[in-house]
C-alpha positions as CSV (number, residue, x, y, z in Angstrom):
1,M,0.0,0.0,0.0
2,K,2.8,2.4,0.9
3,K,4.5,1.9,-2.5
4,G,1.2,2.6,-4.3
5,L,0.7,5.8,-2.3
6,I,4.2,6.9,-3.0
7,G,3.7,6.2,-6.7
8,I,0.5,8.3,-6.8
9,I,2.2,11.2,-4.9
10,V,5.2,11.1,-7.4
11,L,2.8,11.0,-10.3
12,V,0.7,13.9,-9.0
13,V,3.9,15.9,-8.4
14,L,5.2,15.2,-11.9
15,V,1.9,16.1,-13.5
16,G,1.9,19.3,-11.4
17,L,5.4,20.2,-12.5
18,V,4.6,19.6,-16.1
19,G,1.4,21.6,-15.8
20,M,3.3,24.5,-14.1
21,S,6.0,24.3,-16.8
22,Y,3.3,24.6,-19.5
23,I,1.5,27.5,-17.8
24,S,4.8,29.4,-17.3
25,A,6.0,28.8,-20.9
26,R,2.5,29.7,-22.3
27,N,2.4,33.0,-20.3
28,S,5.9,33.8,-21.4
29,M,5.1,33.2,-25.1
30,A,1.9,35.2,-24.8
31,V,3.8,38.2,-23.3
32,K,6.4,38.0,-26.1
33,S,3.7,37.8,-28.8
34,N,2.1,40.9,-27.3
35,Q,5.5,42.6,-27.3
36,V,5.8,42.0,-31.0
37,D,2.3,43.5,-31.5
38,A,3.2,46.5,-29.4
39,A,6.5,47.0,-31.2
40,F,4.6,47.1,-34.5
41,S,2.1,49.5,-33.1
42,A,5.0,51.8,-32.2
43,I,6.2,51.8,-35.8
44,D,2.6,52.5,-36.8
45,V,2.5,55.5,-34.5
46,D,5.7,56.9,-35.8
47,L,4.6,56.3,-39.4
48,Q,1.4,58.2,-38.7
49,R,3.4,61.0,-37.1
50,R,5.4,61.3,-40.3
51,A,2.3,61.1,-42.5
52,D,0.8,63.9,-40.4
53,L,4.0,66.1,-40.9
54,I,4.0,65.6,-44.7
55,P,1.1,67.9,-45.6
56,N,2.7,70.8,-43.6
57,L,6.1,70.1,-45.2
58,V,4.6,69.9,-48.7
59,A,2.6,73.1,-48.2
60,S,5.7,74.9,-47.0
61,V,7.9,73.6,-49.9
62,K,5.2,74.3,-52.5
63,G,5.3,78.0,-51.6
64,Y,9.0,78.1,-52.4
65,A,9.5,75.5,-55.1
66,K,6.6,75.5,-57.5
67,V,8.7,73.7,-60.2
68,E,8.9,70.5,-58.2
69,T,5.3,69.5,-58.2
70,D,6.1,66.0,-59.5
71,V,8.2,65.3,-56.3
72,L,5.5,66.8,-54.1
73,T,2.8,64.8,-55.8
74,K,4.7,61.6,-55.4
75,I,5.1,62.3,-51.7
76,A,1.4,63.0,-51.3
77,E,0.5,59.9,-53.2
78,A,2.9,57.8,-51.1
79,R,1.4,59.3,-47.9
80,S,-2.1,58.4,-49.1
81,G,-1.0,54.8,-49.7
82,L,0.4,54.7,-46.2
83,L,-2.8,55.9,-44.7
84,Q,-4.8,53.3,-46.7
85,A,-2.6,50.4,-45.7
86,R,-4.2,48.0,-43.3
87,T,-2.0,44.9,-42.8
88,P,1.6,44.9,-41.5
89,D,2.9,43.9,-44.9
90,E,0.9,46.7,-46.6
91,K,2.1,49.2,-44.1
92,L,5.7,48.2,-44.4
93,A,5.5,48.3,-48.2
94,A,3.7,51.7,-48.2
95,N,6.3,53.0,-45.8
96,D,9.1,52.0,-48.2
97,R,7.3,53.9,-51.0
98,L,7.0,57.0,-48.8
99,S,10.7,56.8,-47.8
100,T,11.7,56.6,-51.5
101,A,9.4,59.5,-52.4
102,I,10.9,61.7,-49.7
103,L,14.5,61.3,-50.9
104,P,14.2,63.9,-53.8
105,L,13.1,66.5,-51.3
106,T,16.6,66.7,-49.9
107,R,18.0,67.3,-53.4
108,M,15.3,69.9,-53.9
109,Q,16.5,71.8,-50.8
110,E,20.0,71.9,-52.2
111,A,18.7,73.2,-55.5
112,Y,16.6,76.0,-53.9
113,P,18.7,78.0,-51.3
114,D,15.6,80.0,-50.3
115,L,14.2,76.9,-48.7
116,K,17.1,76.9,-46.3
117,S,16.3,80.3,-45.0
118,N,12.7,79.6,-44.4
119,Q,12.3,78.9,-40.7
120,Q,9.1,76.9,-41.1
121,F,10.7,74.6,-43.6
122,M,13.7,74.2,-41.3
123,R,11.5,73.4,-38.4
124,L,9.5,70.9,-40.4
125,E,12.6,69.3,-41.8
126,D,14.0,68.9,-38.3
127,E,10.7,67.3,-37.2
128,L,10.8,64.9,-40.2
129,S,14.4,64.0,-39.5
130,G,13.6,63.3,-35.9
131,T,10.7,61.2,-36.9
132,E,12.8,59.2,-39.4
133,N,15.2,58.5,-36.5
134,R,12.3,57.4,-34.3
135,I,11.0,55.1,-37.1
136,A,14.5,53.5,-37.4
137,V,14.6,52.9,-33.7
138,T,11.1,51.4,-33.6
139,R,11.8,49.2,-36.6
140,K,14.8,47.8,-34.8
141,R,12.8,47.2,-31.6
142,Y,10.1,45.5,-33.7
143,N,12.6,43.1,-35.3
144,D,14.2,42.5,-31.9
145,A,10.8,41.6,-30.4
146,I,10.1,39.2,-33.3
147,L,13.5,37.6,-32.8
148,D,13.0,37.2,-29.1
149,Y,9.5,35.7,-29.6
150,N,10.7,33.3,-32.3
151,N,13.7,32.2,-30.1
152,T,11.4,31.6,-27.2
153,I,9.1,29.3,-29.1
154,A,11.9,27.5,-30.8
155,V,13.8,26.3,-27.7
156,F,13.0,23.1,-25.9
157,P,10.7,22.6,-24.0
158,N,8.9,25.7,-25.1
159,S,8.8,24.3,-28.6
160,L,6.6,21.5,-27.3
161,W,4.4,23.9,-25.4
162,A,4.2,26.3,-28.4
163,S,2.9,23.6,-30.7
164,I,0.3,22.6,-28.1
165,G,-0.6,26.2,-27.4
166,G,-0.8,27.1,-31.1
167,F,2.1,29.6,-31.1
168,K,3.6,30.0,-34.5
169,P,6.7,31.8,-35.6
170,K,6.3,35.4,-36.7
171,T,7.9,36.1,-40.1
172,T,7.0,39.7,-40.9
173,Y,10.4,41.3,-40.1
174,Y,10.9,44.9,-41.3
175,Q,13.3,44.9,-44.2
176,A,14.7,47.9,-45.9
177,D,13.7,48.8,-49.5
178,P,16.3,47.2,-51.8
179,G,16.8,50.6,-53.5
180,S,17.9,52.1,-50.2
181,K,21.0,49.9,-50.1
182,S,22.7,51.8,-53.0
183,A,23.9,55.4,-52.6
184,P,21.9,58.0,-54.4
185,K,23.6,59.7,-57.3
186,V,24.2,63.4,-56.7
187,D,24.9,65.6,-59.7
188,F,25.8,69.2,-59.0
189,G,26.6,69.8,-62.7
190,S,23.1,70.9,-63.8
């Protein structure tokens, strides 16, 4: 009888330990999954901030550089695409299009010295530059959160608990636009 009772106690303790391991791992994976979502939300907030700055910047620049309507139109269209994007993939792609559309604005500033003396333009340019830096930081945090989550669900015994709990790897890392990897051509000859 004593051996049977000891066996039952050992079995109950083992089941309890396995259960506690599952609960602990599941809670950890849920927290990390939420951190990925929060990190993406931070990117979304910064992208919205940038999208909100664009109309002011465009209006300011239009007053001083009427010849560059094509650049300004592309920026406005890219901003519109960003505001209409719904899924993370759509938002990241729209963000890349907006980043590409903004690049000629810097060249336009070099071509029109009057823009440099305009305080409003300089203030908006500083805001946009700060926002771009914030976006870069939040993108890195987002990628780090995905890496942490994916590592957590990949290691043993979490991999067992992840499959039982329905946790899947997240694959929507932020990646830079392939065009941004090559240096822009600057021509001061014209």
